[in-house]
N, C-alpha and C positions, 0 to 999 in steps of 0.2 A: 843418239846421238849416233794481330790483336791480342790480344793478349787473353789467351785462354788455356787452361789448365790440362785438358785432355780432349780427344776427338769427340768424347761423349757430349761435349758442351757446344759443338759446332751449331751455328744458326742454320735453319732450314728455310733457304728461300724459297723454294717451290713446295717445295717439300723434300791350376797339378795331387809267436806263442811264447807269446811270451815264452821262449824257449831259453831264455839267458839262464846261467847257472846262479843259484842263489846260495848264501851260506846257510849251511843246515842249521834248524833249530836246536837248541840244547835239549838231548833226547831225555826221555823218561824210560824207566825200566819197562820195556814193551811187554804187552800182554800177547797172548796167542792171536787174537783178532788184530791188535795193533800191528803185530809184525807181518801177518798176511796182507793187510792193508798196505804195508811200507813195500812188500814184495811187488804188489800190483802197481802200485804208484811208480816204482823204479822202472818196471818194464815199459810203461806208459810214456815216461819222460825220455826214454832212449829211443822211442820211435821217431824216425826221421820223415819228414814230410817228402812227399814225392816230387822230384823236379822234372818239368817238361823241357825237352829240348826245344831250342829256338830255330826258327827258320834262318839260315845263314845268311841269305841275301838281304832279307829283312833286317838283320842285326847290323850289318855293315853299313847299309844305306843310312838307317837311322841313327847310327852311333854318331854320326857326324853331327847331328843337332844337339847343341848344349842346352844344359838345364836352365830353366829361366831364373834371373836372379833373384835374390830373397828380397821381400817387400820390406821398405825400410820402416813401416809402421808396425806397431806392436799391437797385437789384437789378441782377444781372448780366444782360447782354442775351443771349437765346436766339439761336443761330445762325440766320441767315436760310436758308429754303429755296433750293435750287437753282433759277434762273429757267428757266421753260419757254417755249416759242415764243409761246403764248398770251400770257403774262404780259408777255413783252418788248414784243409789239404794242401792249398797252393800259396799260401801265404809268404813263405820265406823266399821261394823261386821267382814268384810273380814280383815281389818288390824289388828285387835285384834288376831283373829285365826291364821293369818300367822305367827305374831311375836311368838306365841305359837307353831308354827310347825303343826298345827292342819289342819283341813280342813273345807272349807265352801261350805254347801250344798253337792251335790252329788260328786263333783270333787275335788281333793286333792289341796291344795295351794302350788304352786311350789316356793321354794326358789331359788333365783338367785344363779348361780355357782359362788363361791367366784374366785376373781382374786388372782394372787400370792401374791400381797401385803395383802389381806384380810385374806389370809389363815394363820393357826396357824403355827408358827416356829417350826421346828424340826432340832435340831443339828445333823449332820451326821459325824460319824467317818468311813471312808472308808479303811478299813485294808482287803479287801476281797483278796487280793492276799498274805497276810501274815499268817503264823502259830503262834498263840498266845496260849501258854499254858493255859489249862482250869482253873485252880486255879487262874491266874492272871485276866482272863476276868471275872470269877464269882464275885471276889473282887471288880473289877472295876465297874460292875453292881450295886453291892449293896452299894457302896459309892455313887453312882449317884442318887440311890433311897433314901437314907438318906438325901442327899442334898436337893433332891425335896421335901420331907416331910417338912423340915424346911422353903422352899419357899412357900408351901402351907399355913403354919401357920402366915407367914408375908403378903399373898395375892400377892406373886410375882413369881408363878409358870408359866411363861409364854412361856415355850419351852419344847418340848417333845424331845426325844433322839433315835438316831438308830446306833446300831454298826453293822458293817458287817465285818466278818473275816472268817479264818478257823483254825481248831483245830488240833494239833498232836494227834495221836491215842490215844483214851480215852473212857471208859465207864462211863455213868453217872445213877446214880440210883434216880429215883424219889420217892416221899412219897408213892406212891402205889405199889412198887417194891416188888416181892417175892423171896426168894432164888431159887424157881423152874425155874425161868427165866433165870437164870445163868447156863451155862453148863461149867463151871470151877470152881476151889477153889480161893475164893477172896484172900486168901494168897499167892496163886501162879498165880495170874491173868497174862494174856499175855501183858496187857496195863494198865496204871493207871486206878484206878476206885475212882470215887467220889460221895458221896451220898449228895443230894442237895435237896433244898426246893420247886423245881418245882412239879406240879402234874404229875401223870402218873408213868410209870414203867422205865424198862431200855432201853437206846438206845446207840447207837455207833456214836462218832464223829470222823473225820480224814481228811486228806488231800484230795482235791477235793470235798469236800462238802462245800457248801454255807451256813453258818450260820449267821442269822441276828437276833439281839437282840433290839426290839423296846421296849424302857422304855416309857409308855405312861400314863397320866393322863386321865382316861376315863371320868371325870367330863366334859371334853371339847369335848368329842366324844359322847359316850352313855354308860350309868353306866350298862352294861350288858355283863358279861363274855361269855355268849353263842354267842351273837353278835360279841363279839371280835375273838372268835375262829373261826367263820365262815367268818369273814372278812380276817383273816390271810390266810385261806384256799383259798379265793376267788383272793387274791393277787397272789399266785403261780399259780391258774388255768389260769387267764389272763395272767400273763407272760409267761407260756408255750405255750399257743394259740399264742400269739402275735409274738414271735419270732422263735419259732421251729415249729410251726403248729401242736403241739403236744395236743391231746384232753385229757385233765386229768379231774377227778371228785372227788366227795366225796363218801364214802359209808355210808349208814344210821347206826348209832349206834358206828362209830368209828371216831377218830379225825385224821386227816391227808389228804393227798392227793395221788391219786392213778391213775395209768394207767394201765387199764385193773386190772389184780389181782397182780400187783406190786405196792408196796408204794414206792414212790420217795421222799416224804417229811413227816417229824414227827413235831409236834407242841407240846410245854409243857409250861406252865405258871405258875407264882405265882403272886398273888395280895394282896396288903396291902393299906388301905385308898383310893382304886381305882386308884393306881399306880400300873401297871402290868410291869413285866419284865420277863427275859428269852424270849424264841419266837419260831423261826422255823430253820429247818435244811432241806436243799435241796439238794439231790445226784446229782451232775453234772458229775464228773470224778471218783467219789469215789470207792476205791477196796471194794467190797461188801463181801470178805471173812470173815472179822471179825464180821459181822452180823450173821453168821453161829454159832457162839459161844454163843448166846444169843436167847430169843424170844422177837425180837424188839417190844417194847411196849406191851408186854405180849400176842401176837398174834401168836398162833402156826401153823395157816393153811394158811397162805399168806406169799409170798417171797417180797422182797426187790429189787428195781431197781434203775436205774441212767439213767440220761439224755443222757448220751454218748453211753450207752448200747442200748437204745431205737433207737436213730439215727442210728448207725451203723447197728441194724437189718432192717431198712427200706432203708439203702443205700448200700446194698451189701457189708458190712463190710468196707466202705470206711473210710480210716484213718481220724482222726478229731484232731485238735490241742487243747490240753487241755487247755492251757492259754487262748487261744481266746475263747473257749467255756465257761469258767468261766467268762471272761469280759462281753460276750454277755448276759449270764443269769443275772448276777449282774445289768447291766445297765436296763434291762428290768423288775426286780424285785423292784428296787427302784423307777422306773418310776411308775409302778402300785401302789406300797405302798403309795407313795406321793398322786396319783390321788385318790385312793379309800378313804383315810383318810383325803384328802384335806388338805395336809400340805405342805409347803414351806421348802424345805431341804436348810440347810446352812451348808456347808462341813467345818468341822474343819481341820487345817492344821496339827493338831498332836494331840497325845493322851497321858494319863498318866495312868499308873497301879498302884493303890494303894490299 
């Protein structure tokens, strides 16, 4: 800036000592041997396991990560593995540090990868083939954010949201936009112009551009906006590599995703009470001409590119079906999005613009 239960069901179009005190047993008159045994056992039970110090920087950074929510499903517990000498020495300290997302000793405590049932739910509205007017989508986002804030107040914010769609031609102006970035008179603009509350400058949305609006409560992920920006970039980089074998990258000091000197994806967000919305726009088969009438994101010395343009360049201008390309990109994007943010996508059959 269908109705599927989890990302695992997406169609493939191309392809986390016993040291507790116990009540003493009723004692029998001890024999000498029995007394010796009790003395030995008492010394053992008072032995404290050694606690390792945790790396301070790792503890501070990782403590921001919340614990994954409990699964609503009831399962039979798997049998615990037999304790080893090493695990007995470190068990008490390690469990506490792992619960805080910290590290024990020199190595980090790895949290188990959540299963689909353990992941936080994300309601997904799949409109990636539809052109949704910008004003309607913007109001829709804001209505979801207000509802989510009320749910936070009542402790019932149990789901994130993802909206995927396309827009008719439109320019949007972020809070940092300057008039010099527009090469036209706003009173006589070639397309609609909307000033909105996301960060950043001016950008263009149009047909052939995949727009994804995640509405996320970062309290359940990581309360760090820089981390969130980098994570959205990582979703795009992974998706392009996965299905198109396109090596995309970041450019230091600039937000977005680039292939060479061509910017293929823009990112802009707004946050309130750690709920973030707006999102990303990835040029798939977009007509790039309207970008020529602005300085996209305020950048004057770099150009904009699209996935179709890049693929045609490496395939000797072979014709590529636009609808198929959009479908492939969409499937890859939501798969990587769900995997990176550890979400279970719940596809909603409908939507409402309010």
